[in-house]
Backbone and ligand atoms as CSV (ligand in chain L), in Angstrom:
chain,resi,resn,atom,element,x,y,z
A,1,MET,N,N,7.336,-6.660,-8.461
A,1,MET,CA,C,8.181,-5.486,-8.401
A,1,MET,C,C,7.390,-4.256,-8.835
A,2,PRO,N,N,7.541,-3.138,-8.088
A,2,PRO,CA,C,6.931,-1.914,-8.570
A,2,PRO,C,C,7.641,-1.469,-9.844
A,3,ASN,N,N,6.961,-0.669,-10.616
A,3,ASN,CA,C,7.560,-0.109,-11.810
A,3,ASN,C,C,8.558,0.955,-11.367
A,4,ILE,N,N,9.868,0.671,-11.450
A,4,ILE,CA,C,10.872,1.587,-10.887
A,4,ILE,C,C,10.928,2.905,-11.641
A,5,HIS,N,N,10.452,2.935,-12.861
A,5,HIS,CA,C,10.458,4.177,-13.610
A,5,HIS,C,C,9.416,5.141,-13.061
A,6,ARG,N,N,8.482,4.635,-12.274
A,6,ARG,CA,C,7.451,5.486,-11.679
A,6,ARG,C,C,7.782,5.886,-10.250
A,7,LEU,N,N,8.862,5.346,-9.689
A,7,LEU,CA,C,9.217,5.668,-8.310
A,7,LEU,C,C,9.698,7.114,-8.227
A,8,PRO,N,N,9.376,7.795,-7.092
A,8,PRO,CA,C,9.887,9.161,-6.933
A,8,PRO,C,C,11.400,9.148,-6.790
A,9,MET,N,N,12.004,10.300,-7.029
A,9,MET,CA,C,13.462,10.413,-6.902
A,9,MET,C,C,13.884,10.042,-5.481
A,10,PRO,N,N,15.096,9.526,-5.304
A,10,PRO,CA,C,15.531,9.052,-3.974
A,10,PRO,C,C,15.928,10.199,-3.055
A,11,LEU,N,N,15.053,11.151,-2.876
A,11,LEU,CA,C,15.282,12.249,-1.951
A,11,LEU,C,C,14.541,11.951,-0.664
A,12,GLN,N,N,15.190,12.263,0.454
A,12,GLN,CA,C,14.606,11.934,1.760
A,12,GLN,C,C,13.205,12.494,1.912
A,13,GLU,N,N,12.985,13.707,1.436
A,13,GLU,CA,C,11.661,14.319,1.641
A,13,GLU,C,C,10.566,13.618,0.824
A,14,MET,N,N,10.981,12.888,-0.217
A,14,MET,CA,C,9.994,12.165,-1.024
A,14,MET,C,C,9.422,10.957,-0.256
A,15,TYR,N,N,10.151,10.513,0.776
A,15,TYR,CA,C,9.727,9.318,1.516
A,15,TYR,C,C,9.415,9.590,2.980
A,16,GLU,N,N,9.618,10.833,3.433
A,16,GLU,CA,C,9.426,11.131,4.863
A,16,GLU,C,C,8.023,10.835,5.344
A,17,TRP,N,N,7.050,10.959,4.460
A,17,TRP,CA,C,5.662,10.701,4.856
A,17,TRP,C,C,5.504,9.287,5.429
A,18,GLN,N,N,6.340,8.361,4.989
A,18,GLN,CA,C,6.204,6.979,5.457
A,18,GLN,C,C,6.465,6.878,6.968
A,19,HIS,N,N,7.272,7.775,7.508
A,19,HIS,CA,C,7.559,7.772,8.946
A,19,HIS,C,C,6.377,8.307,9.747
A,20,GLN,N,N,5.473,9.014,9.085
A,20,GLN,CA,C,4.291,9.569,9.769
A,20,GLN,C,C,3.112,8.618,9.713
A,21,GLY,N,N,3.263,7.507,9.033
A,21,GLY,CA,C,2.159,6.570,8.870
A,21,GLY,C,C,1.758,5.883,10.152
A,22,ALA,N,N,0.501,5.543,10.253
A,22,ALA,CA,C,-0.012,4.812,11.421
A,22,ALA,C,C,0.630,3.432,11.538
A,23,CYS,N,N,1.251,2.977,10.470
A,23,CYS,CA,C,1.892,1.647,10.472
A,23,CYS,C,C,3.366,1.709,10.823
A,24,ALA,N,N,3.892,2.891,11.094
A,24,ALA,CA,C,5.336,3.052,11.238
A,24,ALA,C,C,5.927,2.105,12.286
A,25,ASN,N,N,5.179,1.815,13.339
A,25,ASN,CA,C,5.719,0.953,14.403
A,25,ASN,C,C,4.962,-0.377,14.506
A,26,ILE,N,N,4.338,-0.758,13.393
A,26,ILE,CA,C,3.574,-2.014,13.366
A,26,ILE,C,C,4.321,-3.021,12.503
A,27,ASP,N,N,4.259,-4.271,12.893
A,27,ASP,CA,C,4.929,-5.343,12.155
A,27,ASP,C,C,4.481,-5.311,10.673
A,28,PRO,N,N,5.414,-5.195,9.739
A,28,PRO,CA,C,5.055,-5.183,8.307
A,28,PRO,C,C,4.283,-6.425,7.875
A,29,ALA,N,N,4.398,-7.508,8.628
A,29,ALA,CA,C,3.652,-8.724,8.271
A,29,ALA,C,C,2.147,-8.485,8.308
A,30,GLN,N,N,1.705,-7.425,8.991
A,30,GLN,CA,C,0.279,-7.088,8.996
A,30,GLN,C,C,-0.168,-6.588,7.619
A,31,PHE,N,N,0.780,-6.025,6.867
A,31,PHE,CA,C,0.454,-5.370,5.598
A,31,PHE,C,C,0.857,-6.178,4.372
A,32,PHE,N,N,1.766,-7.142,4.557
A,32,PHE,CA,C,2.264,-7.922,3.429
A,32,PHE,C,C,2.055,-9.415,3.672
A,33,SER,N,N,1.612,-10.091,2.623
A,33,SER,CA,C,1.332,-11.523,2.718
A,33,SER,C,C,2.582,-12.348,2.953
A,34,PRO,N,N,2.507,-13.263,3.897
A,34,PRO,CA,C,3.564,-14.285,3.941
A,34,PRO,C,C,3.364,-15.219,2.735
A,35,ASP,N,N,4.404,-15.953,2.384
A,35,ASP,CA,C,4.300,-16.901,1.263
A,35,ASP,C,C,3.127,-17.842,1.485
A,36,ALA,N,N,2.417,-18.086,0.421
A,36,ALA,CA,C,1.344,-19.081,0.400
A,36,ALA,C,C,0.100,-18.682,1.180
A,37,GLU,N,N,0.023,-17.441,1.631
A,37,GLU,CA,C,-1.206,-17.019,2.315
A,37,GLU,C,C,-2.319,-16.875,1.281
A,38,ARG,N,N,-3.473,-17.406,1.591
A,38,ARG,CA,C,-4.603,-17.363,0.646
A,38,ARG,C,C,-5.908,-17.231,1.407
A,39,GLY,N,N,-6.992,-17.011,0.669
A,39,GLY,CA,C,-8.340,-17.117,1.167
A,39,GLY,C,C,-8.682,-16.258,2.363
A,40,VAL,N,N,-9.431,-16.843,3.276
A,40,VAL,CA,C,-9.966,-16.123,4.423
A,40,VAL,C,C,-8.841,-15.530,5.278
A,41,GLN,N,N,-7.763,-16.276,5.434
A,41,GLN,CA,C,-6.641,-15.773,6.242
A,41,GLN,C,C,-6.091,-14.463,5.655
A,42,LYS,N,N,-5.933,-14.433,4.342
A,42,LYS,CA,C,-5.431,-13.229,3.676
A,42,LYS,C,C,-6.446,-12.096,3.802
A,43,GLU,N,N,-7.719,-12.401,3.590
A,43,GLU,CA,C,-8.756,-11.379,3.693
A,43,GLU,C,C,-8.775,-10.756,5.088
A,44,ARG,N,N,-8.664,-11.577,6.121
A,44,ARG,CA,C,-8.673,-11.065,7.496
A,44,ARG,C,C,-7.477,-10.181,7.785
A,45,ARG,N,N,-6.310,-10.613,7.325
A,45,ARG,CA,C,-5.120,-9.802,7.548
A,45,ARG,C,C,-5.248,-8.466,6.828
A,46,GLU,N,N,-5.727,-8.499,5.581
A,46,GLU,CA,C,-5.876,-7.254,4.814
A,46,GLU,C,C,-6.909,-6.337,5.466
A,47,GLU,N,N,-8.000,-6.881,5.920
A,47,GLU,CA,C,-9.029,-6.045,6.550
A,47,GLU,C,C,-8.494,-5.395,7.827
A,48,ALA,N,N,-7.698,-6.137,8.599
A,48,ALA,CA,C,-7.109,-5.559,9.820
A,48,ALA,C,C,-6.125,-4.443,9.462
A,49,ALA,N,N,-5.372,-4.630,8.382
A,49,ALA,CA,C,-4.441,-3.574,7.949
A,49,ALA,C,C,-5.223,-2.350,7.496
A,50,LYS,N,N,-6.322,-2.570,6.781
A,50,LYS,CA,C,-7.125,-1.427,6.302
A,50,LYS,C,C,-7.709,-0.631,7.456
A,51,VAL,N,N,-8.038,-1.288,8.560
A,51,VAL,CA,C,-8.548,-0.578,9.739
A,51,VAL,C,C,-7.472,0.376,10.261
A,52,ILE,N,N,-6.227,-0.090,10.269
A,52,ILE,CA,C,-5.109,0.782,10.708
A,52,ILE,C,C,-4.995,1.963,9.767
A,53,CYS,N,N,-5.093,1.731,8.484
A,53,CYS,CA,C,-4.972,2.814,7.496
A,53,CYS,C,C,-6.057,3.860,7.657
A,54,GLN,N,N,-7.240,3.473,8.104
A,54,GLN,CA,C,-8.352,4.434,8.184
A,54,GLN,C,C,-8.017,5.636,9.060
A,55,ASP,N,N,-7.184,5.464,10.063
A,55,ASP,CA,C,-6.836,6.567,10.951
A,55,ASP,C,C,-5.459,7.154,10.635
A,56,CYS,N,N,-4.920,6.829,9.503
A,56,CYS,CA,C,-3.555,7.253,9.180
A,56,CYS,C,C,-3.569,8.681,8.630
A,57,PRO,N,N,-2.668,9.522,9.156
A,57,PRO,CA,C,-2.645,10.927,8.685
A,57,PRO,C,C,-2.084,11.088,7.253
A,58,VAL,N,N,-1.465,10.056,6.717
A,58,VAL,CA,C,-0.888,10.179,5.366
A,58,VAL,C,C,-1.541,9.209,4.376
A,59,ILE,N,N,-2.784,8.837,4.650
A,59,ILE,CA,C,-3.432,7.821,3.808
A,59,ILE,C,C,-3.516,8.257,2.348
A,60,ILE,N,N,-3.810,9.496,2.092
A,60,ILE,CA,C,-3.948,9.947,0.694
A,60,ILE,C,C,-2.610,9.882,-0.024
A,61,ARG,N,N,-1.566,10.335,0.653
A,61,ARG,CA,C,-0.238,10.303,0.024
A,61,ARG,C,C,0.223,8.852,-0.207
A,62,CYS,N,N,-0.060,7.998,0.752
A,62,CYS,CA,C,0.319,6.594,0.627
A,62,CYS,C,C,-0.439,5.941,-0.532
A,63,ARG,N,N,-1.712,6.203,-0.609
A,63,ARG,CA,C,-2.520,5.631,-1.690
A,63,ARG,C,C,-2.060,6.137,-3.055
A,64,ASP,N,N,-1.807,7.442,-3.137
A,64,ASP,CA,C,-1.319,8.014,-4.407
A,64,ASP,C,C,-0.005,7.361,-4.825
A,65,HIS,N,N,0.883,7.191,-3.836
A,65,HIS,CA,C,2.185,6.563,-4.128
A,65,HIS,C,C,1.976,5.158,-4.678
A,66,ALA,N,N,1.193,4.375,-3.980
A,66,ALA,CA,C,1.014,2.969,-4.375
A,66,ALA,C,C,0.401,2.853,-5.771
A,67,LEU,N,N,-0.542,3.729,-6.068
A,67,LEU,CA,C,-1.166,3.689,-7.392
A,67,LEU,C,C,-0.219,4.194,-8.466
A,68,SER,N,N,0.531,5.238,-8.154
A,68,SER,CA,C,1.387,5.807,-9.191
A,68,SER,C,C,2.583,4.913,-9.522
A,69,VAL,N,N,3.125,4.223,-8.539
A,69,VAL,CA,C,4.247,3.317,-8.848
A,69,VAL,C,C,3.792,1.889,-9.090
A,70,GLN,N,N,2.469,1.693,-8.977
A,70,GLN,CA,C,1.885,0.373,-9.184
A,70,GLN,C,C,2.522,-0.665,-8.271
A,71,GLU,N,N,2.499,-0.353,-6.958
A,71,GLU,CA,C,3.021,-1.291,-5.960
A,71,GLU,C,C,2.277,-2.616,-6.117
A,72,PRO,N,N,2.990,-3.698,-6.333
A,72,PRO,CA,C,2.309,-4.971,-6.582
A,72,PRO,C,C,1.885,-5.727,-5.309
A,73,TYR,N,N,2.516,-5.399,-4.187
A,73,TYR,CA,C,2.282,-6.211,-2.982
A,73,TYR,C,C,1.867,-5.333,-1.799
A,74,GLY,N,N,1.056,-5.919,-0.947
A,74,GLY,CA,C,0.760,-5.305,0.341
A,74,GLY,C,C,-0.448,-4.376,0.334
A,75,VAL,N,N,-0.820,-3.955,1.537
A,75,VAL,CA,C,-1.878,-2.962,1.732
A,75,VAL,C,C,-1.181,-1.607,1.847
A,76,TRP,N,N,-1.606,-0.697,0.988
A,76,TRP,CA,C,-1.076,0.676,0.980
A,76,TRP,C,C,-2.270,1.624,0.889
A,77,GLY,N,N,-2.278,2.643,1.710
A,77,GLY,CA,C,-3.346,3.631,1.613
A,77,GLY,C,C,-4.736,3.052,1.760
A,78,GLY,N,N,-4.860,1.995,2.526
A,78,GLY,CA,C,-6.162,1.373,2.721
A,78,GLY,C,C,-6.619,0.518,1.549
A,79,LEU,N,N,-5.729,0.246,0.614
A,79,LEU,CA,C,-6.090,-0.556,-0.553
A,79,LEU,C,C,-5.226,-1.813,-0.603
A,80,SER,N,N,-5.884,-2.928,-0.840
A,80,SER,CA,C,-5.155,-4.202,-0.989
A,80,SER,C,C,-4.617,-4.294,-2.416
A,81,GLU,N,N,-3.861,-5.335,-2.670
A,81,GLU,CA,C,-3.335,-5.586,-4.009
A,81,GLU,C,C,-4.474,-5.677,-5.025
A,82,SER,N,N,-5.517,-6.411,-4.673
A,82,SER,CA,C,-6.628,-6.590,-5.632
A,82,SER,C,C,-7.422,-5.291,-5.779
A,83,ASP,N,N,-7.556,-4.513,-4.701
A,83,ASP,CA,C,-8.213,-3.203,-4.801
A,83,ASP,C,C,-7.484,-2.326,-5.833
A,84,ARG,N,N,-6.157,-2.316,-5.721
A,84,ARG,CA,C,-5.371,-1.459,-6.622
A,84,ARG,C,C,-5.454,-1.955,-8.062
A,85,ARG,N,N,-5.428,-3.272,-8.222
A,85,ARG,CA,C,-5.536,-3.806,-9.599
A,85,ARG,C,C,-6.859,-3.366,-10.228
A,86,GLU,N,N,-7.936,-3.423,-9.450
A,86,GLU,CA,C,-9.256,-3.000,-9.977
A,86,GLU,C,C,-9.245,-1.535,-10.372
A,87,ILE,N,N,-8.692,-0.698,-9.493
A,87,ILE,CA,C,-8.662,0.748,-9.766
A,87,ILE,C,C,-7.832,1.017,-11.014
A,88,LEU,N,N,-6.643,0.422,-11.071
A,88,LEU,CA,C,-5.740,0.670,-12.202
A,88,LEU,C,C,-6.321,0.135,-13.524
A,89,ALA,N,N,-7.094,-0.934,-13.429
A,89,ALA,CA,C,-7.684,-1.499,-14.648
A,89,ALA,C,C,-8.743,-0.584,-15.238
A,90,THR,N,N,-9.329,0.278,-14.385
A,90,THR,CA,C,-10.402,1.160,-14.872
A,90,THR,C,C,-9.971,2.620,-14.921
A,91,THR,N,N,-8.684,2.875,-14.726
A,91,THR,CA,C,-8.187,4.245,-14.708
A,91,THR,C,C,-7.359,4.472,-15.978
A,92,PRO,N,N,-7.584,5.590,-16.652
A,92,PRO,CA,C,-6.722,5.878,-17.815
A,92,PRO,C,C,-5.262,5.944,-17.401
A,93,LYS,N,N,-4.353,5.531,-18.256
A,93,LYS,CA,C,-2.912,5.523,-17.975
A,93,LYS,C,C,-2.444,6.936,-17.633
A,94,ARG,N,N,-1.571,6.984,-16.565
A,94,ARG,CA,C,-1.014,8.290,-16.184
A,94,ARG,C,C,0.205,8.598,-17.036
L,1,SF4,S1,S,-2.109,4.499,4.808
L,1,SF4,FE1,FE,-1.790,2.497,5.764
L,1,SF4,S2,S,-0.028,1.609,4.712
L,1,SF4,FE2,FE,-0.054,3.792,4.242
L,1,SF4,S3,S,1.319,4.756,5.735
L,1,SF4,FE3,FE,-0.766,4.838,6.556
L,1,SF4,S4,S,-1.065,3.014,7.815
L,1,SF4,FE4,FE,0.763,2.693,6.529
């Protein structure tokens, strides 16, 4: 679960950027692990998702969101779950 105390207020404009994402019309399964996915299969899925993120017009906003609310699952802003854990582990608390 993301830290709900860090989520932005439930105003439409706070989330509109998500509709502009390169993933808006792509199956979410590309970005989120199915149960029990591990190893090479997970790495390949995450790398394919990151390729989509590279051309996304809202990548910075998406990445900032995921880091600020500490999204625990999925690829956000070109970062996997483990990428975000590494960044957050070495970043001073916000
Ligand atoms: S950066 Fe990636 S996850 Fe975020 S909106 Fe864009 S395509 Fe989707």
